[in-house]
C-alpha positions in Angstrom: 6.5 -25.3 -2.8 5.2 -25.0 0.8 1.9 -25.8 1.6 0.8 -22.1 2.5 2.4 -19.6 0.6 1.7 -15.3 1.0 1.5 -13.3 -2.2 1.3 -9.6 -2.3 -0.3 -7.9 -5.4 2.8 -6.2 -6.2 4.7 -9.2 -7.0 1.9 -10.3 -9.4 4.5 -9.8 -12.2 6.2 -11.7 -14.8 4.5 -15.3 -14.7 3.7 -15.3 -11.4 0.2 -14.5 -11.8 -0.1 -17.5 -14.1 1.6 -19.5 -11.3 -0.7 -18.9 -8.7 -3.6 -20.7 -11.1 -1.0 -23.6 -12.3 0.3 -24.6 -8.8 -2.7 -23.6 -5.9 -5.7 -25.1 -5.4 -9.2 -23.8 -5.8 -10.8 -23.4 -2.3 -14.5 -23.3 -3.1 -14.8 -27.1 -1.9 -14.1 -26.0 1.5 -15.9 -22.7 1.4 -18.6 -22.5 -1.0 -22.3 -22.3 0.3 -22.7 -23.6 3.9 -19.1 -25.5 4.2 -17.9 -22.0 5.2 -19.8 -22.3 8.4 -17.0 -23.6 9.6 -15.0 -20.9 9.3 -17.2 -18.3 10.5 -14.6 -15.3 10.5 -13.5 -16.1 7.1 -17.3 -15.9 6.0 -17.2 -12.8 7.9 -14.8 -10.8 5.1 -16.5 -8.4 3.1 -17.7 -9.8 -0.5 -15.3 -7.3 -2.1 -12.3 -8.7 -0.6 -13.3 -12.5 -1.5 -14.1 -11.4 -5.4 -10.1 -10.2 -5.6 -9.2 -13.5 -4.2 -10.4 -15.3 -7.6 -7.6 -16.1 -10.1 -8.4 -18.0 -13.2 -11.9 -18.4 -12.7 -11.5 -20.3 -9.2 -11.4 -18.8 -5.4 -7.6 -19.4 -4.9 -6.5 -16.5 -2.7 -7.4 -15.9 1.2 -7.8 -12.3 1.5 -6.4 -9.5 3.5 -9.0 -6.9 3.2 -7.8 -3.5 2.5 -9.4 0.0 3.2 -9.7 1.4 -0.4 -8.7 4.8 1.3 -5.4 3.2 1.7 -3.4 5.6 0.6 0.6 6.3 1.2 0.6 8.9 3.9 3.1 11.6 3.9 4.3 11.6 7.3 5.6 14.5 8.9 7.9 15.3 12.2 5.0 17.3 13.9 7.1 18.2 17.0 9.8 19.7 14.9 7.5 21.4 12.8 5.9 23.2 15.8 9.1 24.1 17.2 10.5 25.2 14.1 7.4 27.2 13.0 7.2 25.4 10.1 3.7 25.4 8.2 2.9 21.9 6.5 3.0 22.5 2.5 -0.1 22.5 0.7 1.4 22.4 -3.2 4.1 20.7 -5.1 5.8 24.6 -5.3 5.1 25.1 -1.3 6.8 21.6 -0.2 10.1 22.5 -2.8 10.2 25.9 -1.0 9.7 24.7 2.3 12.2 21.7 1.6 14.9 24.1 0.8 14.4 25.9 4.1 14.1 23.2 6.2 17.3 21.4 4.9 20.7 21.6 6.3 23.0 19.2 5.1 26.2 20.7 7.7 23.4 19.8 10.3 22.6 16.6 8.6 19.1 17.5 8.6 17.3 16.8 5.1 13.7 17.7 4.2 12.9 14.5 3.4 13.2 11.0 2.0 12.2 9.5 -1.6 8.7 11.1 -2.3 7.9 9.2 -5.3 5.2 7.5 -4.0 3.4 10.5 -2.4 3.8 11.9 -5.9 1.7 9.5 -7.6 -1.0 10.5 -5.5 -0.3 14.1 -5.5 -0.4 14.2 -9.5 -3.3 11.5 -9.7 -1.3 8.7 -11.1 -3.0 5.3 -11.1 -1.6 2.8 -9.6 0.5 0.1 -11.3 -0.6 -3.6 -12.7 -4.6 -3.9 -13.1 -5.8 -0.8 -11.2 -3.8 1.4 -13.8 -6.4 1.0 -16.1 -9.1 3.3 -16.7 -11.4 4.9 -19.1 -11.4 8.3 -18.9 -14.3 10.8 -19.7 -13.4 10.7 -23.6 -14.3 7.2 -23.6 -10.4 6.3 -24.2 -8.8 2.9 -22.2 -5.4 4.3 -21.3 -2.7 2.7 -18.6 -1.2 4.9 -16.1 2.3 5.7 -17.6 0.3 7.0 -20.7 -1.2 9.7 -18.3 0.6 13.4 -18.7 0.4 13.1 -15.2 2.9 10.4 -15.1 5.9 12.3 -16.3 4.7 15.4 -14.2 5.2 13.5 -11.0 8.3 12.1 -11.9 9.7 15.6 -12.8 8.6 17.1 -9.5 10.2 14.1 -7.3 13.4 14.6 -9.7 13.1 18.4 -8.4 13.6 17.1 -4.9 16.7 15.2 -5.6 18.2 18.0 -7.9 17.6 20.8 -5.0 19.6 18.5 -2.5 16.7 17.8 -0.2 16.4 14.5 -0.1 18.9 12.5 2.3 21.8 11.0 1.0 21.3 7.4 1.9 17.6 7.4 0.5 19.2 8.7 -2.9 21.6 5.7 -2.4 18.6 3.6 -1.5 20.2 2.1 1.4 19.3 1.7 5.5 15.5 2.5 6.5 14.1 5.9 5.9 11.6 5.3 8.8 15.0 5.1 11.1 15.9 8.3 9.7 12.8 10.0 9.9 12.3 8.9 13.8 16.0 10.0 14.4 15.2 13.7 13.0 17.5 13.3 10.2 14.6 13.6 7.7 11.1 15.5 8.5 8.8 13.7 5.8 8.9 10.4 5.0 6.2 7.9 3.1 4.8 5.0 4.1 1.6 2.9 4.4 -1.0 3.5 7.2 0.7 1.1 9.6 3.5 3.1 10.2 1.6 5.8 12.3 0.9 3.9 15.1 3.9 1.4 14.7 6.4 4.7 14.8 3.7 6.3 18.0 4.6 3.0 19.9 8.5 2.7 19.3 9.2 6.0 20.3 6.5 6.8 23.2 9.5 5.4 26.2 12.8 7.0 24.4 11.5 10.2 22.8 8.2 11.1 24.3 8.6 14.5 22.3 8.3 12.5 19.0 5.0 13.3 17.6 4.1 11.7 13.9 1.3 13.5 11.7 0.1 12.8 8.2 0.0 15.7 5.7 -3.3 16.0 3.5 -2.4 15.1 -0.2 -2.8 18.2 -2.1 -3.5 18.4 -6.1 -0.8 19.3 -8.2 -1.9 23.1 -8.4 -2.4 23.2 -4.8 -6.0 22.5 -4.8 -8.0 19.3 -4.1 -6.3 15.9 -5.0 -7.6 13.3 -7.4 -6.9 10.0 -5.4 -7.5 7.1 -6.7 -9.5 4.0 -4.7 -7.0 1.0 -3.7 -7.9 -2.5 -4.5 -10.2 -4.0 -1.8 -7.7 -6.6 -1.3 -3.9 -7.0 -2.5 -2.6 -9.8 -0.3 -3.5 -13.2 -0.6 -2.6 -16.6 1.2 -2.7 -19.5 -1.3 -2.8 -23.2 -0.4 -0.6 -25.7 -2.7 -2.4 -28.0 -5.0 -1.7 -31.8 -3.9 -2.2 -30.6 -0.2 -3.4 -33.4 1.9 -7.3 -32.8 3.5 -5.8 -32.5 7.0 -3.3 -29.9 5.9 -5.9 -28.0 3.9 -8.2 -27.7 7.0 -5.4 -26.9 9.4 -4.5 -24.0 6.9 -8.0 -22.9 6.8 -8.5 -23.0 10.1 -5.2 -20.9 11.0 -6.6 -18.4 8.6 -10.4 -17.9 10.3 -8.2 -17.3 13.8 -6.1 -14.7 11.9 -9.4 -13.0 10.7 -10.9 -12.8 14.1 -12.8 -9.4 14.5 -11.9 -7.0 16.8 -13.1 -7.1 20.2 -12.1 -10.9 20.5 -9.6 -12.8 22.4 -8.1 -13.8 18.9 -7.7 -10.5 17.8 -6.2 -9.5 21.1 -3.8 -12.1 21.0 -2.3 -11.4 17.6 -2.6 -8.0 18.2 -1.1 -7.7 21.5 0.9 -10.7 22.4 0.8 -12.4 25.9 -0.1 -10.7 28.9 2.2 -10.2 31.1 4.6 -11.2 28.1 4.2 -8.5 25.5 2.0 -6.4 27.4 0.1 -5.0 30.5 -3.5 -3.4 31.4 -2.7 -0.2 33.0 -6.5 1.5 33.6 -8.4 -1.1 31.4 -6.0 -0.1 28.3 -3.5 -2.8 27.1 0.2 -1.4 26.8 3.0 -3.3 25.2 6.0 -3.2 26.5 9.6 -3.6 24.5 9.3 -7.2 23.9 5.9 -6.6 22.8 6.7 -3.9 20.3 9.6 -6.1 18.8 8.0 -9.1 18.7 4.3 -8.8 18.1 4.3 -7.5 14.6 1.1 -9.2 13.8 2.1 -11.1 10.8 -0.8 -13.4 11.2 -2.6 -10.5 9.0 -0.9 -12.5 5.8 -3.1 -15.6 6.4 -6.3 -13.5 6.6 -7.6 -10.5 8.1 -11.1 -8.9 9.2 -12.7 -6.3 7.4 -10.0 -3.1 8.1 -10.3 -1.0 11.5 -8.3 1.0 13.1 -8.1 0.7 17.3 -5.6 1.2 19.4 -6.8 1.6 22.8 -3.0 2.4 23.9 -3.1 5.5 21.6 -6.4 6.5 21.1 -5.7 9.5 19.4 -3.5 8.0 16.9 -6.8 5.9 15.6 -8.9 8.9 15.6 -6.0 10.6 13.4 -6.1 7.5 11.0 -9.6 7.4 10.5 -10.1 11.2 10.3 -7.0 11.6 7.6 -8.7 8.5 5.5 -11.9 10.5 5.8 -10.5 13.4 4.4 -8.7 11.9 1.7 -11.5 9.1 0.8 -13.8 12.3 -0.2 -11.4 12.9 -3.2 -11.3 9.0 -4.3 -12.5 7.8 -7.5 -12.7 4.0 -8.6 -10.8 3.1 -11.9 -12.5 1.2 -14.7 -10.7 -2.0 -13.5 -12.0 -1.6 -9.5 -12.5 -4.8 -7.7 -11.2 -7.0 -10.4 -8.5 -9.5 -9.9 -7.3 -10.0 -13.5 -4.4 -12.2 -14.8 -2.8 -10.6 -17.9 -1.9 -13.4 -20.5 1.5 -14.6 -20.3 2.7 -13.0 -23.6 2.5 -9.7 -22.1 3.7 -10.6 -18.7 6.7 -8.7 -18.6 5.6 -5.6 -20.3 5.6 -2.9 -18.0 8.3 -4.6 -15.3 10.7 -2.1 -16.9 9.1 1.2 -15.5 9.9 0.7 -12.0 13.6 0.6 -12.1 13.4 3.3 -15.0 11.6 5.7 -12.4 13.9 5.1 -9.6 16.9 6.3 -12.0 15.2 9.2 -13.5 14.5 11.0 -10.6 18.0 10.5 -9.3 19.3 12.1 -12.4 21.0 8.8 -13.8 18.4 8.6 -17.1 16.9 11.5 -19.0 13.0 12.5 -19.5 13.6 11.1 -23.2 14.3 7.8 -22.0 11.1 7.6 -19.8 9.3 8.5 -23.1 11.2 6.1 -25.5 10.0 3.4 -22.7 6.1 4.5 -23.0 6.5 4.6 -26.9 8.4 0.7 -26.7 5.8 -0.2 -24.4 2.7 0.5 -26.9 4.7 -0.9 -29.5 5.4 -4.1 -28.0 2.7 -5.0 -26.9 0.9 -2.4 -24.8 -1.7 -1.2 -27.5 -2.5 -5.1 -27.9 -3.0 -5.6 -24.2 -5.3 -2.3 -24.4 -7.5 -4.2 -26.8 -7.4 -7.1 -24.7 -8.6 -5.2 -21.3 -11.1 -3.3 -23.6 -12.9 -6.6 -24.6 -12.9 -7.8 -21.0 -14.3 -4.5 -19.7 -17.0 -4.5 -22.2 -17.7 -8.5 -21.7 -17.8 -7.6 -17.7 -18.8 -4.1 -17.2 -16.7 -1.6 -15.5 -15.4 -1.5 -11.9 -16.7 1.8 -11.2 
């Protein structure tokens, strides 16, 4: 195991959660109380994010804070929409109708890529893992696959595939949907918030007409969506047990550098690179060149990051759109009962939900039946899901709800 390892929440499956506790050190002796003064940028990371770094009862993870309204964005080619006179869809039915109109297999233009990530939000399905559990208005604790909306979201995504409006490469899960989007081969794709700026800068010089925008997420009935807050942190860097004191202090110093807030020289370096090499300053605004766009991808944030922010002096309109989109979507946001909790499930149930991702992929592409998904849910319950529910219920009764 390397001295420092980055683990994202979506990899905390199987035995990995327990390996984090077994193989990585408690950082409290270096960060607790006044000791954190040595690392002021780490000290400034929001408390909610730090709480997410507790594994096995000890502070092991240095967090990369996330905005709680950091939903997957359904991006669309605004320039092409404007040119063609398309209206932005405001319901699942409108989206399907528009998709059929916009798709021309002969011209090799398809409406969208795989929209399943956005479908979860449209239909109000909770995220996977810990955040997937919630106590409903009826007082019952359920997991995401038990929500009626879970099957509804999958069925809508399948309709898109069945209608032939999804690009064949997305169906085959090959290549890069983002590249198909910028090439105009698909007009809608979903990705995280970073693509808004990333695609804008990437296309600015070579494709000046390119304009990316984010569709507001609509509800299943075309009304307001029911969105679930993301966890305050979902990526951590960890230091292996047995690392030398020098290694530990160097790793924490690197993390402290990476967590420097907006407006500092450190932040400027990790966001833009070296002046003259990766960017130039024009009218007081830093502008990346081609080398900057290809090399300065800010992987440093994986070690640690400051509180979430959006600031793009070279494309201020993009930053404004990002913030306003999150504000609009955040107005419909609720927290699950497990919000803000980093819970390590018992090993005996570690692989319980691992079957669903592949099953979802296969079902929406027409390779599995709805009865297969329903059978998997029943198997999940009988092979440990119901017992895991009891375990979560006891935990929430003891610690209180996260919402």
